[in-house]
N, C-alpha and C positions, 0 to 999 in steps of 0.2 A: 150542804145548804149554802148557796150564795145569798147572804142576808140582804144584799143590795138589790138583786133581782127580785127576791122574794117580796120585799117591801115596796119595790116599784110596782109590782103587780097588785098588791093590796091597795096602794094609794090610788092607782088608776081605777080600780073597782069602786072605791069610795067616792071619787069625784064624778065617775060616770053615773052612779046612783044618785048623787047629789044634783047632777044636771037633770036627770029624769024627774026628780021631785021638785025642780024649779028653785032649789036653794041657791045655786050659782049657775052661771053660763059656762059651758064647757066646749072648747073647740073640737072640730072633727079630728084634727091631727094632734096627738099628744106626745109627739116625738121629742119635744124640748124638755120634758120632765125627766129629772134624774134623781137618783138616791146615791149619795156619796159619802166619803169619809169626812167628818167635820173637823175643823181645827181643834187642836188639843185643849185650848183655853176654854172651850164650852163644856168639857167633861161630858160629852154625849157619845153615843154609839154610831148613829147614822144621822144624816142630814138630807133634806129634800128642798129643791127650789120650786116646788109645785105652785106656791102662792104667787111667786113672781111671774110665772108663765100665764096664770089666770087673771092677774090684776088688770091689765089693759082691756081685755074683753069685758070684764065686769064693771069697768069704769070705777074701780076702787083701788086704794093703795095696797101693796103687797102685805103690809102689816094687818090691814082690815080682813083681807082674804085669809091670811094665815090664822087669825083668830077664829074664823068660821070653820076652817078645816081642822084646826087643832082639836076641837071638841068631837068632830066626826071620827077622826083617827083614834083618839083615846077611847071613845065609846066602842069602837070595833075591835079592840085588841087588849086582852087581859095580860099580855106580856110586857106592857109598857109601864115603866116605873115613873118616869118623868118625861114631859113634853114641853118644850119652850120655844120662844120665837126670838131670833136674832136679826138685827137690821142687815140688809134692807127688807127681809122677809122670809129668811130661811126658817124652816121648822126642824128643830133638833130633838132627837128621841134618845132616851136612855132606857135600857131594858132592865127587867127584874132579873134576879139571880137565876130563877127557874128557866129563863130563856136560854141561858148558856148551857144548861143541861140538854135542852132540845137541840141546840146547835151542835154540841159535842156528839150527841147520839147520831145525828144525821151524817156527820163527816167521818165518824168511825165506821158506821155501817156501810157507807158508800164511799170509802176512802179513795178508790182508784178513779173516781169521777170528780172528786173535789177540786174545783178550780177550772174544769173544762167549761168553756163558753157554749152553752146550749142554745143561745139565742140566734146564732149565726148559721147560715147554710154552708154546706161543704163546698169548697172551691178548689180548683186545680191551679197550683202555683208552679212556676218555673223560676228558680233562683240561680242566677249565674254569679259565681264568685271565685275569687283568686285570679284565674285567667292570665297568669303571669306569662311572659315570653318563655318558651321552652328552651332557654339557652343556659340553664344552670339551676342550682338548688334554690329553694325559696329562702328569702331573707326576712329579717324581722319586720320590714315594711309590709310584707304580705301577710304576716301572721295575724295582725289585728282584723283585717278584712276577712280572712279565712274563718276565724272563730266567729265573727259577727254573722257571716252567712250560714255557718253550720248550726249555730244556736238559734237563729231565727228560723231555720228549717225545722229544728226540733220543737220549737215553740208552736209552730203552725201544725206540725204533726200531732202534738199533744192535744190540740183543738180539733183533731180528726179531719184536717184538710189533706188533699192529695198533694204531695210536695215532691218536686223533681229538682235534684241538685246537679248543676251542670258546670263544666269547665270548658271554656272556649280556648282552644290551642292556637295561638298566633304563629303558625308554622309557615308563613309565607312573607317574602320580603327580604330586604338587605340584611337585617339582623340575623336571619337564618343562614344566609350565605356566609356571613362573617363567622358565625358559630361553626359551620361545617368546615370552613377553612382552618379554624383553630384546631378542631379535632384532627384534621388531615395533617397539619404540621406536627401535632403531638405524636401521631402514628409514625410519621417520618423520623421524628426524634427518637422514638423507641426502636424502630426497625433499622434505620440507616444512621443513627447517631448524629443526625442533622440538627443543629441548634434551633430552638424555637425563636421565631422573629419577634422577640419581646418589644422591639422598638415600634412595631406596627400597632398603633392605638386602636385600630378597628377590631383587633382580635381579643379573645377571652383568655386571660392568662392563668385563671384559677386552677388549683390542683385537681379539681373535680374533672377538668377536661382530660387530664391524664388518665383518671379512672375510666372515663368513657372510652378513650382511645384503647386502653388495655382490653376492655370488654369486647369492643368491636373486633380487635385482632384475634382474640381467643375464640369468638363465636363464628368468624368468617375467614377461615384459613384459606379458602379458595380464591379470595379477592386479591387482586394486585393493587398496590398503592403507589404505582409509578407515575400515574397521570391523573391529576385531579379531575380534568374535564371529562375523562371517560367514565369515571365513577361518581360524578358529582351528585346526581339524582339518588343513586343507591346509598351513597355515604350520608346524604342529607336525611334520608328516611331512617337509617340506622342510628344516626346521631340524635335525631329528635326523639326516637323511640327510647333510647337509653336515658335521655334527659327526662322524659315523661315518667319512666320508671323511678327515677330519683325524686321527682316531684311527688309522685304517688306515695313513695316511702316517707318523705317529709310530712305529707298530709296525714298519713296513717299514724305516725308517731304523735301527731297533734290531735289524734282522735277523729279525723275527718276522712270520709269515704264519699266520693261523688258518685251519682247514679250514671253519669255519662260524660265522656270527653268527646268533644266535637271539633273536627279539624278545619281550620281556615283554608288550608290548601285543597282539601276535599271539596269544600263549598265552591271554590273557584274552579276547580277541575270539572265539576259537575254543571258548570255554567249557571250556577245559581245567581251570580252577580248580574249577568244579562237578563235573566228572568225577573229579578227584583227591579232592575232599571226600566225594563219595558213596562212593568206594572206602574211605576211612577210616571213614565211618559204618557201613558193612557189618560192619566188624570192631570196632565199638563204641569207636573212637578219637576220636570227636567228640561233644560234648555242649554244651548251653547252661548257662552258669554265670557266676560272678563271679570276677574277679581281685583279689587283694589289691594294695594300692598298693606301688609300688617302695620300697625302703628309704630312698632319698633324697627321697621324696615325702611331704609332710605330709598326714596323714589328711584334714584339712579342705580340702585343695586337690585331692583325688582324687575324681573323679566315678565312683563305683562303679556299674556297670550290668551287666545280664545280656548276655553275648556268646556267640558261637559259638567254642568252644574246642577245641583239640587236646590230647589226653592225653599230652603229652611227659614228664610225670613218671613214666609207665609205663616209660620208657627211661632214667631217671636225671637228667632235667632238674630244675632247682630249682622250676619252676612250669609250669603249663599255659600254652599260647600262643594268643593271639587270632587268628582267621581273618577276622573282619569288624569293620569300623569302626561307629560309631554310626549312620551314614547308610546302612548295609547294603553299602557298597562293600567290596571285598576289601582286606585289609591287605597290606603289602609281603611279609610272611611267606607269605600265601596264594599269592601269585604264585610264590614260591620252591618251595612245596609242589607246585604244578602243573608247574613246570619240572623238578623232580627226578622226578616221575612220568613225565614225557615222556622223561627220560634212561633210566629203568628200562624203558620200553616199547621202547626201541631195543636192548635185550639186550646191554649191555656187561658184561664180566666184572668190571671194576674201574672205579669212579668216583672221581675225584680232584678236589678243589677247592683251588685256591691262593687264600688269603684274605690281605687286608691286616691289619695289627695292630689296626686299629679294629674288625675283624669277629671277633676271637677269641672274644668272648662269644656269637657266633652259632652256633658249631660244634655245641653239644650239641642245640639245637632242630632244626637241619636234619638232623643225623645221625639223630636220633630218627624224623623223618619217613621217611627212606629205609628204616629198619628196619621201620617200621609198614606202609609201602606195599609192601615186598618180602616181607613175612611173615618178617622177620628173616633172609632169605636173602642180602641184599646189604648190605655195609658201605660207608659213605661215608668215604673217606680225606681228611682235611683237613690242609694244610700252611700254616702261618702265616708270612707274610713280614713280619719285623719292620722297625722304622723305620731309616732311613738318615740319618746325620748327616754333613753336608758339612764337611770340614776343609781349611784352607789355612794353612800356616805355623804349624801348631799351634793355630789359632783357628777357631771357627765361621765358615763361608764363606757369604756371601750373594751369590749371583749376580743378575744383572738379572732383573726381574720384568715383562717386557714384556707377557706374556700375561694378566696379572691379578694376583691376590694370592698366587701360588705360582710355583715354579721348574719349568719344563717339561722334558720329556724332550729336546725340541729344544735347549734351553739347554745341557743336559748333553752331548749329542752334539757340539754345536758347540764346547764347551769341551775335551773329551777324546777324542772319536771313539767310534765304535760298539764297537770291539774292547776298548778299555779299560773301557767301561761294562759290557760283558757279562762280561769276565774278573773284574773287581774286585768287581762286585756279588755274585759267587759265592765270594768269598774266605773267607767264614765261613758257618757253619750259618745257615739262614734263620730259625731261632727265637731268634736273639740279635741285638741291634742292631749295625749295621755303621757303622764310620767310613770314609767315602769321602775319602781324602786326596789333594787336588789337587796337592800339592807333590811327593809321592812318585811320582805317576803320570807326571810330566814328567821325572823323574830317569832317567839311563841308569845304573842301579846295581842291585845285588842287592835293594835295598828296593822296587824297582818290579818286582813279580812277573811282570807281563805282558811287560815288556821282557826279563827274564832268561830266560823260556821261549822267546820269539821269537828272542832272541840265540843261544840254544843251537841252534836249527834253522838260523839264518843262518851260524853258525860251521861246522856240519857241511857245509852247502851250499858254503861257500867251499873246503873241502878237496876235495870232489868236482869243483868248477869248476876249481881249480888243477891237478887231476890229469886234466883233460880228460874228465871223466865227468859224467853227469847224475844228480842225486840222485833224480829221479823214475823212472829206469830200473830194471827188475828186474835183479837180479844173479844170476849163475850161477856157482857154485863146485863144482868136481867133488869135491874132497876136504876135508871139514871135519875137519882134524887139527891144530888150532892149540893153542898153549899160552898161556893168558891169565894175566896177573899178578894178584896179589891186589887191586890197585887197580882193574883192569878187571873182575874178578869182582864187586867191590863194586857197580859200575854194572850189571852183568848181573843181579845179585840184585834190584836195584830195578826193572829191566825185567820180571823174572819176577813181580813183585807187581802188574802192571797188571791181569790178569784178576781178582785178588782185590779190588782197588780198585773195579773196575766192578761186581762181584757185590754188594759191600756197598752201594755208591752206588744201585744199582738196587733191591735188596731193602728198603733203608731209605728209599728215595726222597730221597736226599741227594746231589744232583749237585755240591755244593760240594767233595766229596772229589776230584773230577777235577782242578780247577786246583791244589789243594793237592799232589796227587801229581805233577803235571807240574812244578811248582816244585821239588819234592824231587829228581826225576829230573834236571832241568836243573842244579840245584846240584851233584849228584854228577858230572855231565859236566864242568862248568866247573872243578871242583876237579881233575879228572883232566887237563884241558886245560892248566891253569896249571903242573902238574908238568912238562910238556914243556919249559918255559923252562929248567929246570936239568937235566933228564934226557932225553937225545936219544932213548932207547929208547921214550919215551912220546909222541914226536912222531908225527903222522899222516903227514906227508910228509918223506921223507928229502932229502938233498942232491941226489939224482938226480931230484927232482921226481916220484917215483913213490910209490905207496901200496900196501902189502902187502895180501894178501887177507884176513888176519885183522883188519886195521884197517877194511877195507871192510865186512865183515860186522858188525863191532862198531858202526860209525857208522850203518850202514843200519838196524840193529835199534833204535837210539835214535831216529833220525829217523822211523821208521814209527810208533813209539808217540806221539811228540810230534804228528805229523801227525794220527793217529787221534784223539787226545784233543782237539786244537784243533778238529777237524771236528765233534765232538759239541758243543763250546762254540760253534761257529760263529764262530771267531776265525781271522784269517789267520796263516799261517806264511810270512813273507817270506824269500826266499833271500838277500837283501842288506839290511843295515841300516847 
């Protein structure tokens, strides 16, 4: 049972009937009415803004309307214990103890569907995330965005949407040429003992390049590496493939598997850039013109020339964007134009890009292109994954840099494990910087949020285990006629908020709300558990080593939500710790 949706439907029925009976005026559109979580100070279970929505139409104050509705709502529902009004017109409702029995029964009987948003229609999503240059292993800077994209995908899948996870391989341009040369020189170093030109700043010096070079030598014994020009294309292909294997390995260790990897070079080779540009030309979004120099560029250093430009200023961008370089080759942006046209042709309902902090300035131009290509029918949603600061003992933490000049995902996983990386990377909204604290991660305390949530599940498992029961088994209770204490109802109220948490997280594309909620639920449980040290009535297992049915239901409800939330996060729920 989603108590918020349930009571929203009830309130809509009540005011619709009141409208028919001429008690109040009711608008045709009731979309503004909501049922929400009330502030803790009101000591209520749900709150509705219905009186404020109806006040203006009825030419009355929200308080006056609330007083009318209060009586109608109370009359209609025998599960309401208290109903009150709070300024400027909120109606707050507190339920009887019997209501929580009904609630528990509903979420135990239908546990697999608890939290799923049944109000929304199924949509087809394409989520592009990571899309790092295939020039080496993933580093910590990619980690947060990768987890954000993956958990967002899991969240949408939980709500029964069709979700496609995609990685755009930027395997075209100068960085790929430099990468291929780096591999070539490492191959020459291995085969010919020629020193790697470390002084060349364009090259990639990391040890992973040596591993790529060794793999290519081993798998391609027929190839000659005497002349780079003769094997450039082949070596580029081999080098990128090896790098993609490494990236996929990094992602798999992080618990991430993409549905599709799509190549920039393939898009260009298939003339998709020309196709997308022609599409823009037909709608007069492309012209030849000159670009003013960037603000940080001195006028005398700027080579002003006529270029093929996209009219991104038509869509609110600060300047039009170049599609071709001086040598007539396509710009990086042109490749992105073609790729997003490719996305549109695959008929997704929603396009989402997860971008790193360094790409935040890129959002407007690519969003403009999607609007132009779709005839303003499709919007591109972009989520920015901000920087991660590694902290240990209150100070910036520098881990080993074995792979080059940065800290890799593998370094992070080796240090803290997959579960900690996934859970803690989502501990804050993606649009603010995150402090990743290695000291707290290793603590067995409330300050380690992952530990605290997992420990909650482990504690509940121990109760079932000591009662000769299996936490994974379905429970069957004939009569839900229990009396729960105020402390227990406090926990049940937090459980009831789970669908609301998922709804907001899904609608706002903010999966960080899930670990925050799970931590709050775990905190409520631990608080109740600790009261059992002094109050025997709050202990789950009595001296007879048995557990009562009310406690079984109570614990099962908590464990189901923890399990469900951790599954979305792709984090383990151990039964023992």
